[in-house]
C-alpha positions in Angstrom: 24.7 17.5 -15.5 21.4 16.5 -17.1 19.0 14.6 -14.8 16.3 14.4 -17.4 16.4 10.7 -18.2 13.7 8.2 -19.3 13.7 4.8 -17.7 12.4 2.1 -20.0 11.4 -0.7 -17.6 9.5 -3.7 -18.6 7.4 -4.6 -15.5 6.8 -8.2 -16.6 10.5 -8.9 -17.1 11.2 -7.4 -13.7 8.6 -9.6 -12.0 10.1 -12.7 -13.7 13.5 -11.8 -12.5 12.3 -11.1 -9.0 10.4 -14.5 -8.9 13.7 -16.3 -9.9 15.6 -14.4 -7.1 12.9 -15.3 -4.5 12.9 -18.9 -5.6 16.4 -19.4 -4.2 14.9 -19.0 -0.7 12.1 -21.5 -1.2 12.9 -25.1 0.0 13.0 -27.8 -2.8 10.0 -29.8 -1.6 7.8 -26.7 -1.7 9.1 -25.8 -5.1 8.0 -29.1 -6.5 4.5 -28.5 -5.1 4.2 -25.1 -6.7 6.3 -25.3 -9.9 5.2 -24.1 -13.3 5.3 -27.6 -14.6 2.7 -29.0 -12.3 -1.1 -28.7 -12.3 -4.1 -30.5 -11.1 -6.8 -32.0 -13.4 -10.2 -32.3 -11.7 -13.0 -34.4 -13.3 -16.4 -34.0 -11.7 -19.9 -34.9 -12.7 -22.5 -32.3 -13.7 -26.2 -32.7 -14.7 -25.1 -32.4 -18.3 -22.2 -35.0 -18.0 -18.6 -34.8 -17.0 -16.7 -31.6 -16.6 -12.9 -31.4 -16.6 -10.9 -28.5 -15.0 -7.2 -27.8 -15.0 -5.6 -25.7 -12.2 -2.0 -24.7 -12.6 0.1 -23.2 -9.8 2.8 -20.9 -11.0 5.4 -19.6 -8.7 8.9 -21.0 -9.2 
C-alpha cells in the first residue's frame, strides 16, 4: 500500500463551494441584503468636487 499521494486542492474553488453550502442556512431576506448582485453607491462632496464610491457586499 502506497500512502505517498499528492493532493491537488484549489483553495479558491473550495471556498466558493463552502460559501454555497453555508448559504443554504442563511434566511432569504438576509441573502438579499448581502448578495453578490447588490452594492451601494455613495456620492459625497469633497473640496475638489464630487466623489463617487461603490461598495459591494459579497457573501451568497
